[in-house]
C-alpha positions as CSV (number, residue, x, y, z in Angstrom):
1,M,0.0,0.0,0.0
2,S,0.9,3.6,-0.4
3,Y,0.3,6.3,2.1
4,G,0.6,10.1,1.8
5,K,-1.8,12.3,-0.1
6,N,-3.9,9.3,-1.2
7,I,-4.1,5.6,-1.2
8,Y,-3.8,3.1,-4.1
9,H,-5.0,-0.5,-4.1
10,K,-2.9,-3.1,-5.8
11,R,-5.6,-5.1,-7.7
12,G,-4.1,-8.1,-9.4
13,R,-0.6,-9.5,-9.2
14,W,2.7,-9.4,-11.1
15,H,3.3,-12.3,-13.4
16,T,6.5,-14.1,-14.2
17,F,7.2,-14.4,-17.9
18,L,8.9,-17.7,-19.0
19,P,11.5,-17.8,-16.2
20,E,13.3,-20.9,-17.3
21,E,13.8,-19.8,-20.9
22,V,14.6,-16.2,-20.0
23,G,17.5,-17.1,-17.7
24,D,19.5,-14.1,-16.4
25,A,17.9,-11.0,-18.0
26,F,19.7,-7.7,-17.8
27,H,17.7,-5.6,-20.3
28,V,14.1,-5.8,-21.6
29,H,12.5,-4.1,-24.6
30,V,9.1,-4.2,-26.4
31,D,9.5,-3.5,-30.1
32,R,7.0,-1.9,-32.4
33,K,5.5,-5.3,-33.3
34,G,4.8,-6.1,-29.6
35,L,7.5,-8.7,-29.3
36,V,9.3,-8.8,-26.0
37,W,13.1,-8.8,-26.2
38,W,15.7,-9.4,-23.5
39,S,19.5,-9.7,-23.3
40,G,21.5,-11.6,-20.7
41,L,24.1,-14.2,-20.1
42,K,22.4,-16.5,-22.6
43,G,22.5,-13.9,-25.4
44,I,19.7,-12.0,-27.0
45,K,16.2,-13.6,-27.2
46,Y,12.6,-12.6,-27.9
47,S,9.2,-14.1,-27.5
48,D,5.8,-13.7,-29.1
49,G,4.1,-14.8,-25.9
50,A,4.0,-18.5,-27.0
51,K,7.5,-19.4,-28.0
52,V,11.1,-18.2,-27.3
53,F,13.5,-17.4,-30.1
54,S,17.2,-16.7,-30.0
55,L,19.4,-14.5,-32.2
56,A,22.6,-16.1,-33.5
57,V,25.1,-13.5,-32.3
58,D,28.5,-15.1,-32.2
59,C,30.3,-13.1,-29.6
60,E,31.0,-12.7,-25.8
61,W,29.9,-9.4,-24.4
62,R,32.5,-7.5,-22.3
63,N,29.8,-6.5,-19.8
64,I,26.3,-7.7,-20.4
65,E,25.0,-5.2,-17.9
66,S,26.3,-2.5,-20.2
67,G,24.6,-1.9,-23.5
68,G,20.9,-2.3,-24.2
69,F,18.0,-1.5,-26.4
70,T,17.1,1.8,-28.2
71,Q,14.0,3.5,-29.5
72,D,14.6,2.3,-33.1
73,D,14.6,-1.4,-32.1
74,K,18.3,-2.0,-32.0
75,W,20.7,-3.4,-29.4
76,Y,24.2,-2.1,-28.7
77,G,27.1,-3.8,-26.9
78,I,30.9,-4.1,-26.6
79,T,32.4,-7.6,-26.6
80,E,35.4,-9.1,-24.7
81,Q,37.3,-8.7,-27.9
82,D,36.8,-4.9,-28.0
83,R,34.2,-5.1,-30.7
84,L,31.4,-2.6,-30.9
85,L,28.3,-4.3,-32.3
86,T,24.8,-3.3,-33.1
87,V,21.9,-5.8,-33.6
88,D,18.9,-4.7,-35.7
89,L,16.0,-6.5,-34.1
90,A,13.8,-6.3,-37.2
91,T,16.3,-8.1,-39.5
92,A,18.6,-9.9,-36.9
93,E,21.5,-8.2,-38.8
94,V,24.7,-7.7,-36.8
95,S,26.8,-4.7,-37.7
96,D,30.4,-4.3,-36.5
97,H,31.6,-0.8,-35.7
98,T,34.9,-1.8,-34.1
99,E,36.9,0.5,-36.4
100,L,35.2,3.5,-34.7
101,L,36.7,2.6,-31.3
102,K,40.3,3.3,-32.4
103,D,40.1,6.7,-30.6
104,F,38.4,5.2,-27.6
105,P,40.6,2.2,-26.6
106,E,39.3,1.9,-23.1
107,A,35.5,2.0,-23.9
108,Y,33.8,-0.1,-21.4
109,W,30.2,1.1,-20.9
110,I,27.2,1.9,-23.0
111,W,24.1,3.8,-21.8
112,T,20.9,3.6,-23.8
113,S,17.5,5.4,-23.5
114,P,14.1,4.0,-24.5
115,S,13.3,7.4,-26.0
116,R,16.4,7.9,-28.1
117,S,18.2,6.1,-31.0
118,E,21.7,7.3,-30.1
119,V,23.7,5.9,-27.2
120,L,26.4,7.1,-24.8
121,I,29.8,5.3,-24.7
122,G,32.0,5.7,-21.6
123,T,35.7,5.3,-20.9
124,P,37.5,6.0,-17.6
125,G,37.9,9.7,-18.5
126,L,35.8,10.3,-21.6
127,L,32.2,10.3,-22.7
128,A,31.1,10.1,-26.3
129,V,27.8,9.9,-28.3
130,F,27.3,7.2,-30.9
131,D,24.5,7.6,-33.5
132,G,25.1,4.3,-35.2
133,S,27.6,5.6,-37.7
134,V,29.8,8.2,-36.0
135,I,31.3,8.4,-32.5
136,K,31.7,12.0,-31.2
137,A,33.5,12.8,-28.0
138,L,31.7,15.2,-25.6
139,E,33.3,18.5,-25.1
140,V,33.8,18.9,-21.3
141,P,35.7,21.7,-19.6
142,K,39.3,20.6,-19.2
143,G,40.1,19.1,-15.9
144,E,36.5,18.5,-14.9
145,M,35.8,15.1,-16.3
146,G,37.5,13.0,-13.6
147,K,36.2,9.5,-13.1
148,L,32.9,8.8,-15.0
149,N,30.3,7.2,-12.7
150,A,26.9,7.5,-14.5
151,A,25.4,9.0,-17.6
152,A,21.9,9.3,-19.2
153,L,20.2,10.8,-22.2
154,S,17.1,12.9,-21.8
155,H,14.1,12.6,-24.2
156,K,15.2,15.8,-26.0
157,G,18.8,14.8,-26.2
158,D,20.5,16.5,-23.3
159,I,23.3,14.5,-21.7
160,W,23.5,14.1,-18.0
161,F,26.6,12.6,-16.4
162,D,28.4,12.4,-13.0
163,T,32.1,12.4,-12.2
164,S,34.0,12.2,-8.9
165,D,32.9,15.6,-7.7
166,H,30.3,17.1,-10.1
167,L,26.9,16.4,-11.8
168,F,26.8,17.7,-15.4
169,R,24.1,18.5,-18.0
170,Y,25.2,19.1,-21.6
171,D,22.5,20.7,-23.8
172,G,24.4,20.5,-27.1
173,D,26.1,23.9,-26.7
174,T,27.0,24.4,-23.1
175,T,28.0,22.2,-20.2
176,H,26.3,23.1,-16.9
177,S,27.5,21.6,-13.6
178,I,26.7,21.4,-9.9
179,G,29.1,20.3,-7.2
180,R,28.6,17.5,-4.8
181,A,28.5,19.9,-1.9
182,E,25.7,21.9,-3.5
183,L,23.7,18.7,-4.1
184,G,24.0,18.0,-0.4
185,V,25.4,14.5,-0.7
186,S,28.8,13.1,0.0
187,T,28.6,9.7,-1.7
188,P,29.1,8.9,-5.4
189,L,26.1,9.2,-7.8
190,W,25.8,5.9,-9.7
191,E,22.6,5.9,-11.7
192,I,20.5,8.6,-13.5
193,V,17.1,8.6,-15.1
194,V,15.8,11.8,-16.8
195,A,12.0,12.2,-16.7
196,H,9.9,13.9,-19.4
197,D,9.7,17.1,-17.4
198,D,13.6,17.2,-17.6
199,T,14.0,16.4,-13.9
200,A,16.9,14.0,-13.2
201,W,16.3,11.2,-10.7
202,V,19.7,10.3,-9.3
203,A,20.7,7.4,-7.2
204,T,23.4,8.0,-4.6
205,D,25.6,5.3,-3.0
206,G,23.9,5.1,0.4
207,E,22.0,8.4,0.6
208,G,18.8,7.4,-1.3
209,V,17.4,8.9,-4.4
210,I,17.5,12.7,-5.1
211,T,15.8,14.8,-7.8
212,V,17.6,17.6,-9.6
213,S,15.9,20.3,-11.8
214,P,17.5,20.9,-15.2
215,D,18.8,24.3,-14.1
216,F,20.2,22.8,-10.9
217,S,18.1,25.3,-8.8
218,T,16.1,22.7,-7.0
219,V,17.4,19.5,-5.3
220,G,14.8,17.2,-3.8
221,K,15.8,14.8,-1.1
222,G,12.4,13.5,-0.1
223,W,13.0,10.2,-1.7
224,S,16.0,9.6,0.5
225,K,13.7,9.1,3.4
226,L,11.4,6.8,1.5
227,H,14.4,4.8,0.4
228,D,16.7,4.9,3.3
229,Y,17.6,1.3,2.7
230,S,20.5,0.9,0.3
231,P,21.0,0.6,-2.6
232,A,18.0,2.2,-4.3
233,A,17.9,3.5,-7.8
234,P,15.5,4.9,-10.4
235,V,15.1,2.6,-13.4
236,F,12.3,3.9,-15.6
237,E,9.6,6.5,-16.2
238,D,6.4,5.2,-17.7
239,R,4.1,7.0,-20.1
240,E,1.9,8.3,-17.3
241,G,4.9,10.1,-15.7
242,N,5.3,7.6,-12.9
243,V,9.0,6.9,-11.9
244,W,9.9,3.4,-10.8
245,I,12.6,2.9,-8.2
246,R,14.2,-0.4,-7.3
247,N,15.7,-1.7,-4.1
248,R,17.7,-4.8,-4.6
249,S,16.9,-6.4,-1.3
250,H,13.4,-5.1,-0.5
251,S,11.0,-3.8,-3.1
252,I,10.3,-1.9,-6.3
253,S,8.3,1.3,-5.9
254,C,6.1,3.2,-8.4
255,V,6.4,6.9,-7.5
256,T,3.2,8.8,-8.7
257,P,2.5,12.5,-8.4
258,D,0.3,11.7,-5.3
259,G,2.2,9.0,-3.5
260,E,4.0,5.7,-3.8
261,V,3.1,2.1,-4.3
262,H,5.5,-0.6,-3.1
263,F,5.8,-4.1,-4.6
264,T,7.6,-7.0,-3.1
265,T,7.9,-10.7,-4.1
266,Q,4.7,-11.3,-2.1
267,D,2.9,-9.3,-4.8
268,G,4.1,-11.7,-7.5
269,I,7.2,-9.9,-8.9
270,S,9.9,-12.5,-9.3
271,S,12.6,-10.3,-7.8
272,P,12.9,-6.7,-6.6
273,N,16.4,-6.6,-8.2
274,V,15.1,-5.0,-11.4
275,L,17.8,-4.0,-13.9
276,S,15.7,-2.5,-16.6
277,M,12.0,-1.8,-17.5
278,A,9.9,-1.2,-20.6
279,Q,6.3,-0.4,-21.3
280,D,4.3,-1.9,-24.2
281,A,1.4,-0.4,-26.2
282,Q,-1.2,-1.9,-23.8
283,G,0.4,-0.3,-20.8
284,K,2.0,-3.4,-19.3
285,I,5.2,-2.8,-17.4
286,W,8.0,-5.3,-18.2
287,C,10.9,-5.9,-15.8
288,A,14.2,-7.7,-16.3
289,C,14.9,-9.3,-12.9
290,Q,18.4,-10.4,-12.3
291,K,18.6,-14.2,-11.9
292,A,14.8,-14.3,-11.8
293,G,13.6,-13.9,-15.5
294,I,11.1,-11.3,-16.5
295,S,8.0,-10.1,-14.7
296,F,5.2,-7.9,-16.1
297,Y,2.5,-5.9,-14.5
298,D,-0.7,-4.2,-15.9
299,A,-0.3,-0.6,-14.9
300,S,-4.1,-0.1,-15.2
301,S,-4.5,-2.2,-12.1
302,L,-3.5,0.7,-9.9
303,V,-6.8,1.9,-8.7
304,E,-7.3,5.0,-6.4
305,V,-9.0,4.0,-3.2
306,T,-9.5,7.5,-1.7
307,P,-8.6,11.1,-2.5
308,Y,-8.5,11.9,1.2
309,S,-5.4,12.8,3.1
310,I,-4.2,9.7,4.9
311,S,-2.2,10.0,8.2
312,S,-1.9,6.3,9.2
313,T,-2.8,2.8,7.9
314,C,-2.7,-0.8,9.1
315,R,-3.8,-4.1,7.6
316,A,-5.5,-7.2,8.9
317,D,-5.8,-10.1,6.4
318,E,-7.8,-8.6,3.5
319,E,-9.0,-5.5,5.3
320,V,-7.1,-2.2,5.3
321,F,-7.8,0.4,7.9
322,L,-7.2,4.1,7.1
323,G,-6.9,7.0,9.6
324,T,-7.7,10.4,8.2
325,P,-7.6,13.9,9.8
326,T,-10.9,14.9,8.1
327,E,-13.0,11.8,7.3
328,G,-12.4,9.7,10.5
329,L,-11.6,6.0,10.5
330,L,-12.1,4.2,7.2
331,K,-12.0,0.5,6.1
332,Y,-11.2,-0.8,2.7
333,K,-12.1,-4.3,1.6
334,D,-13.0,-6.0,-1.7
335,G,-12.9,-2.7,-3.5
336,Q,-15.3,-1.0,-1.1
337,L,-14.5,1.9,1.2
338,T,-16.7,2.3,4.3
339,T,-16.6,4.7,7.3
340,L,-16.2,3.0,10.6
341,N,-16.2,6.1,12.8
342,S,-16.4,9.6,11.4
343,K,-15.8,11.2,14.8
344,V,-12.3,9.8,15.2
345,Q,-9.9,12.3,13.7
346,C,-6.4,10.9,13.1
347,G,-3.8,13.6,13.0
348,D,-0.2,13.5,11.6
349,R,1.1,11.9,14.8
350,S,-1.5,9.2,15.0
351,S,-0.9,5.5,14.3
352,L,-3.1,2.5,13.8
353,T,-2.5,-1.0,15.2
354,F,-4.8,-4.0,14.7
355,C,-5.4,-6.1,17.8
356,P,-7.3,-9.4,17.2
357,P,-10.2,-10.1,19.6
358,I,-9.4,-12.0,22.8
359,I,-11.5,-15.2,23.1
């Protein structure tokens, strides 16, 4: 359940998608035909929902966690033999771009975006953009690159990246930056997701998830408190504008404009260690779960229970009790919301505990 401005009910469960055939999935993608693709230790595979098919890609990926799928239905990766390959999912054609890596001998990481066709290539001290034909190094003020930790492409093409002591945003003409002290965090930043409103959701190494406005004027730390367990990281923004955050040992959360919904393995997701997510045309959310295959969830099954402000909640079997400061004590069961006592006003400091009857 979520509590805050309002409450959402999780109607239905997650479903595991072909766990044995999927194997260890690191990236997931839904193409324009509706086929579900994934990449992992067993190569690149796809399914039409009935059968699983494999692409014959004769190589060993340097880091299968790197690379991934792009908007134009392609997959990018770097092999153990320093080969830069792209796979066209529509034709299963493999293209070798290794010659382009001659100026980037230490290339080790590729970042992709579900809303872009180009990708980012990272080396220990250099970041470049690859559009499928040309690799162009990013112009960064001399002496500020340092050790590259994380990078991301926004939907409009801005490039965000983090180094040892700064978070940067490159808009194609100018590189903007903010120091670690100004962000108010002391630990490294190690994952970035840029939402469609251009806000960057940034995972820290031990200080939760923060949000940063594109002009760096606003830094939000509210998600640190919601995700004080570590490590937590944003992984995806769906078409409704909800941001999904994973916690490898606890849960995955859907952050909505009005609150949060938390999912654990008890809700049916095969693992909270979600490495990537995708959304299909029907609204289903697909998750690549490390060592646990792929799970999917129908996003339309998030149903608002009440628009009232909620100060406290507790659950007993299939009943959920809600304390509100204006509507009294409420009960939610089987899709129905009823008032138990309208005279009991539950303030911000109140708490609810269910005590079974003594027989």
